N, C-alpha and C positions, 0 to 999 in steps of 0.2 A: 484626431484627438487621442490622447493616450488612454490606456485602459483605466488608469486611476480616476480619470474624470467620468468616463462613461459607465463604469461598472460599480464604483464605490462612492457615489455622491452622498448617499445618506450617512455612510460611515465618516466621511470627511467632515460633513456639516455638523455631525453630532460631537465631534471632538472638541474638548475645551481648549482655550488658548494656552499654549505652554508658558511657563515662567520665563523671565528674561534669562537668556543663556549667560552663564558665568563667563568672565573674561578668559579663564583657563580653557573652558570648553570651546569657546570660539577660537582661541589661539590654536588649539589642537586641530580644529576643523580647517582653518586656513593653512596650517602646515601640511595637512594631508592633501588639500587641494593643490598645493604647489607641486606635489609629486604626481598628480593624476590629471592635470589640466592639459590634456592633449586635444588636438583637432582644430587648432586655430581659434579665432574669436567665436565662431559658431559653436564649436565643440565646448569651449570653455564656458560660454554663457549657458549652454545646455546643462553642463555638469553643475554649475552653481544653482541653476533653477531647480534641478532635481533635489539637491541637498537642502538648500536654504528655504525653498518654498514648499516642496512636496514632502520631504522627509522630516526636516527639523521644524517646519512651520514657524520659523523665526520672522519671516517677512511675507506679506501677502502678495498676490499677483499684481495688484494695483500699485503697491509701493515699489515692487521690483521693476515694473515697466516704467514707472515714473523716473526711477534712477537710471534705467537703461536709456531712456530718451535723452537725458542730459549727457550721458557719457558718449552717446553716438554723435553728439554735436561737437565734441572736443577733438583736438588733434591728439594723437597718441593711441596706444592700445586700449580699446574700449573695454575689453574684458578685465584687464588689470585695474582700470579706473572704476569699473563696476564693483569689483571686489573691495576696493578702497572705500567706495561710497557705502556699500552695505556694512562693512566693518565700522565705519563712522556712525551710521544710523544706530547701531546697537551699543557701541561703547565709546563714542566720541572720538577725539583726535587720536588717542592711543589705539583705539580699535581700528581706525582707518589706516594708521601707520603699520600696524601689525599685519592687517589683511593685505595691504598693498605690497609690503616688503616680502612676506612669506609667499605671495603669489609668484614672485620671480626668483627668490633666493635659491630654491632647489635647482632650478634650471640654470642659474649662474654657475653653480659648482659642477653640475653635470656637464654643461657646455665647456667649462674650463678643463675638465678631465678628458672629454672627447677631443677638444682642440689640441691638447697636449699630445694625446695619442695619435691624432691625425698628423701632426708635424713630425712625430717621432717614429711611428710605425705604419702610417697610412690608414686606410679604412679597416674596420673590424666587422667581418661578415656576420658573426653570431649576434652582435648587437643590432645590426640592421635587420636580422631575421626576427628578433623579438618585436620590433616596431612594425615589421611587415604584417604580422598577425594582428597587431593592435589597431592599425589604421582602419580596416573595414569595420571593426566594432565601433570606432568613433563615428564613422559615417552613420551607422544605425542610431547611435545616441543623438546625433545632430538632427536626424529626421524626426525622431520622437519629440525632441524639444521644440522643433519648428512647428509641429502640429499643435503642441501644447500652447506655445506663445501665440500662434495665429488664432487659435480658438478663443483665447482670452482677450485679444486686442482688436480683432476685426469685428466690430459691433454693428455695422450697417453695410448696405451694398456699396456706399461711397468709399468706405474703408477698404473693401475688397478691390474696388477699382484702383484706388491709390496704390495698394500693394502690388497689383498687377502691372501698373504703369511703371512703378519704381523698379520692379524686376526687369521688365523689358528695356528700360532706359539704361540700366547699368550692365546688363548681361549682353544684350544685342547691340545697343547703340553706343556703349562704352562712355556714357555720360559720367563725369567724375562724381564720386559720392557726395562731396559737399554741395554740389549744385542740386542734387536730388533732394537733400534735406532742406536746403534753402528754398527750393521750389515748393516743397510741401508746406513750409511755413508761410510763404507768400500767398499760396492758394487758400490756405486756411483763414488767414486774416481777411482776404478779399471776400470769401464766402460768408464770413461773420458779418460783414457790412452789407453785402448784396443779397444773399440768400441763406439765412441761418438754418432753414430746415435741412439743408444738405449735411449739416454737422450734427443733427439731432440723433442721439443714441437711444436705444431702448432703455426705458426706465429700469432702475435697479430693482430687481425682484427681492422678495423676502428671503429666498434661498441664497441669492448672491450676497445679501447682507449677512446672513448667518455664516456663509463661507468665510467672509472677511473676518468675522469675530473669532474664527478658529485659529488666528495667527497672533503671535506676540505683537508685531507691528502691523497695523492694518490701516484702512482708509480713515478710521475714526481716531487713530492714535494722535497724541499731541504732536505739534510741529517740533522736530528735532532741531537743535541749534537756534532756538528762538532768542537766546541771549547774545548771539553773535551779532555785532554791529560793524559799521564801516571801519571803525578804529581797529577792531580785531582782525578784519580781513587785510587791512593795510599792514598791520604788524606781521602777519603771516607772509605777506609778499616780501617784506624786508628781511625776514628770517631766511626765506628762500634765496634771496640775492646774496646774503652772507654765506650760505651753504654753497652757492655756486662759486663764489670768489675764493673760498678757503683752499680747495685743491689747486687752483691757479697759483695762489701765493706759494704753496708748498713746492710746486714744480719750478717756480721761478727761483726760489732760494736753494733748492736741494738738487737740482739737475743742471747738467751742462748743456743740455739741448732743449732749452725752453721753447724754441720756435716750433719744434715738432709737436710737443704736447699742447701748446697754445692752438695750433692748427687743428689738432684732433678734438680738443674741447669745443672750439668754436663751431666746427663742422657738425659734430653730433648734437650740440645744442640747437643748431639751426634745423637739423633733420628732425629732432623731437618736436619742434614747433610747427612743422609743415606736414606731419603725417596724418592729414585728414584722409579718411577712407581706409586706414589700417596699413599694415606692413606692405601689402602688395602694391599700394599706391606709391610708397616712398622708396622701395627697393631698387627700381630702375634708376632713380636719381642717385642713390647711394652707390650703386654699382658703377655708374658712369663716372662719378667724381673720384671715387677711391681707386678704381682700376685704371682709368684712362688718364686722369689728371695727376693724382697724388702718387700713383704707383705703389700703393700699400700692399696690394696682393694682385694675383693674376686673375683672369676671367675664369679659369677652371677652378681656382681656389674659391672664388665667389660662388660658383655653382655648388661646390662641395659644401660650403658653409650653409647654403640654403637647404641642402639635404639634411645637414646636422640639425638645423633649426626646425625643420619639419618633423623630425623624429624625436624631439625632446619635449618635455612638458613646458608649460609657460607660453607667453605670447610669442608669435613668430618674429616680432620685432627684435627678439634676442639674437637674430642673425647679425644685427649691428654689433653685438658684443664679440662675435667671432671675427668680424672685420677689424674691430679694435685690437683683438688678440694678434691677428696676422700683421697689423700695422706695427705694433710694438716688436713682435718677433722678427719681422723682416728688416725693420729699420735698425734694430740693434744686432744684426748679423746672427740670427738664430738663437737669441736669448729667450729661454722659457720664462724666466722671471719677468722680463720686460713685456713679454706677451701677456702674462697674467695681469700686470699693471695696466696694460692697454685695455684688457677685457673689463676689469673692474672700473676703470675710469669711464669707459664708454657706457657701461651699464648705469653708472651714477648719473651721468648727464642725459641719458635717454629717458630715465624715469623721474628725475627730479621735478620737471614741470607737471607731471601727472598728479603728484601729491598737492601741488599748489592749486591746480584747477579744482580738485575735489574739496580740499580743506578750506579753501577761501570762497569757493563758489557754491558748493552744495547747500550751506545754510541759507543762502538767498533763494536757491531753487526750491528748497523744501517749503518755503513760505508761499509758493504759488500753487500748492496742492488744492487749496480751497477756492481758488479763483476759477470760476466756470469758463471764462473766456480762454484763459491759459490752458485749462484742462482740455477744452475742445481742440485747441491748436496742437497740443502735445498728442492728442488722440490721432490726429492726422499724421504727425511725425512718426508715431508708433506704427501706423499702417505702412508708411514708407519704409520704416526699419524692417518690417516683416519681409518686404520685397528684397531688401539688401541682404538679410540673413538667408533668404532663399537662394540668392545669388552665391553667397559664401558656401552654402550647402552644396549647390550644384558644382561649384568650382572645386571644392574639396573632394566631392564624390567622383568627379571626372578625373582628378589627379590620382585617386586611389584605384579606380576601376579601369582607367585607360592611361597607364603611366607613360606609354610611348607615343601613341597616336589615337585620335578619336575615330576608331573604326572597329569593325567586328574582329579583325585580325589583331588589333591592339588591345582587346579586352583581356583583363586579368581574371581568369575564371575562378581561381582560388579566392581572390578578393571579392568577387561577386557572390560566390557561394557563402563565404563567411559573413558578408554583410547581411544577407537574407537570414542566415542562421542566427546572427546576433539580434536582429530585429525581432524575430520570433521568440528567442530566448528571453529577452527583456520585456517584450510587450505581452506575449501570451503566457509565458511561464513565470514572469516577474522575478527572474534571477537578478540579484543585486549587481549594480554597475561595477563596483570594485572587484567583486568575484569574477565577473565576466571579462573585465580588462586583464586580469591575471591569466584566465583561461585562454584568452585570445593571444596574449604574448607567447604563452607556451605552445599554442597551436602554430604560430608563425615559426617558432624555433623547430618544432617537430616537422613542419613542411620543408624547412630548409635542410634539415638532416636527411630527410627521406629523399629529396631530389638530388642532394649532393652525393648520396651513396648509390643512387641508381645509375 
């Protein structure tokens, strides 16, 4: 559990609830988040939790976890969908659109620049050096957030058991993520019928209630989106279909090679709808089809694209945008312009379904907050999610600390040392995350210069 919980509970509880954030204030926050959302879904959820829950106190833990539960059930990048959900909670549809778009927009243009540099000049060592120092810091951020989320969501021995089984299933047994969540839901429903005490949580204490009241949106806040009905949701579905069809029509009338763009659009639409379990679950499928069947890029270019995606902010699923860039670039004989069109087109069709799932589905999900049966089921799902986040944490930590092989000889000692230093700096000395991210990037650059000169 992070220091903020264990050392300063009285201070947190005594704080009055903040006023509703202005739309401009929230917009600036989502824009900043788009530039610092490193570390894959675990890191991005950690960063959002630290800002939205701990620092800004815009949303309480209960509301944050309720939103996270829903987003983890959906196909697509859960962190981007969580940002969209939180933005919608605070400022309705425009808030959701701004949060979701700004979460990925910086990474779109960063990846566009890196992709162009990649095909023009090859890799850029000093850029890689900056991210080399940043990654260990993200590992520390992820660990701190995992402790925080686990402390808030594991409320009984049964929840701890579910989290442990979830982690073992996905990490050791390689059970697909959707099956783990589906299994948690089935078990929760069965226990509700057969043995309800298993799902009994500790009663809410007066302190916990006071903590809830220290947030703008908390467990007692009114249901957001109460005025949204089935007609509104259907209308939003129709708008999404129109938005999907519009670029198709433009490519049909304005290009001479509609078959290529039609294939690209249909493929990435399909990929967006089957990305249960995050980017790592869909990337093998994307690589197989785009490399071996469609010949849009080579296997080595795909690996380089994954490296670019790992070292840029935003969801890892942005690797698909690199694939789209290379598809347009290679299909049009090295055209940078068509590479950019491929990247923007891929990004549009990768994230369009995400907004539909949130803006059409979140109002319905919000109405379940007061339902005790649904709450207990989602509590079990949350416990399973903790195990999944632990898996992501271990996966990301392993990739950073053991970049070549999982052995003592493959250990990156700089990454290990900087991970420990980062944890101590943010946990013990409470150095701000943004400040530490900058320090870490500069440390990576300094290490690169020192080793290259020696």
